[in-house]
N, C-alpha and C positions, 0 to 999 in steps of 0.2 A: 540406443538405450529407448528403454521404455518410457510414455509421458509422464508415469510418474516419477521415473525416478528425473525424468530432465527441469520436471515440477521443485523436486525439493533439492536440488542443483538452484537450478535458481533462486527459490530461497534463502537459501543457507552462505551463498554468492552477495543479494540484497546484505542480510544481516551480519555481511562479515565487514560492510563496508565499515574507513575509519567516523568514527563518530554514530554504526548504528547500534541502540541496544539488542536489534533483531528485525524480524518480516517473518508476513505469512500474505498466503496466497489463499482467495477468496472466489465462487465462482458470487459473479452481480446476479447474475439471474435468480440463485437463491438462498447467496447468504452462505453457503454453503462451507468449510477449510478445503482449500486443497494437498495444500502443508502450508508445515510457518516450523520457525527457525524463533522463540520467543523467551527471554525471561522467567526465570521460577518466577510464579502469581500475575502474572499475565492471560485473562485466561483465555485463549484461542478467538472459543467461538460467539466470545461476548465481544469483541474486538473487529470479528467480521462482522458481527452483526448491525453494529454500532458507523463502521465506516461501507458498509452496502449501503447503506439509508442514508447518510449522509453524501455516497456519491448519486444517488439515487435522486435528492434532494436539485444538488448541485448539479445536473445537467437538469433539469423542466429549467432551472433558474434560467441557466448557458443557453439552450434553445429559445429561451422565452426575451432576452434579450438580442437575440442574433446575433449570436459566440459561434451556434455548433457545437459540437463535441466535447467534454468533459476527459481533458487530461491528466492534470495536473490538481491535486488538491494540497491544501498546507492549512496545518493547524498549529498555531505554537501559542506556548504556554509557561509560564513560569519555569518547570520542574521538564523541559522536551518540545519532542517535535512528534506530529504525526504524517508523515507524507503518506498521501495515495495516490495511484498513479492509476490510472482506469485505459484499460487496450482490449480491448473492443469486448468477451463477456466476461472479461476477468477484474481485476483489483489487487492491486499489490501495496501490501501497506506497508511498511517502514518505519521505526519507531526511533527519535532520535534523541541523540541527547543533549542536551542545554548546551551550544556554546556549537556545536559541529558546525559541516560544514552545507549549509544548505541547499549551496551550488552542488557540489558535491551530488547530495540525494537524488535533489531534482532529474540534474545531469542519466545519469542512472537509469530513471523508471523512466524520462521519453526516450533512454535507447534502447539495443534491444535486449529484453528480458523472455 
């Protein structure tokens, strides 16, 4: 399986988790979308740019607080969740539906992907 196919499969699996609406994988270095499986109307490039900006700021804050590397971020809103997982130079974003199992999404993003 090629690297591109592997990335698409990882995103497809994450987007099909119970309670997930979709997922995206982006480069933390330049914010470019590597693979995405998002619902109609969600702009992958804008979501990646937002996610990378948040992840970079969180990394600075975590280091300043002495917490070490950022691994997971959760944004909770009235209409759903953004769950961001950081691994090396990659950012995985999973869109969660309201009331979804955040523990399951968290477990997935902290596990192997």
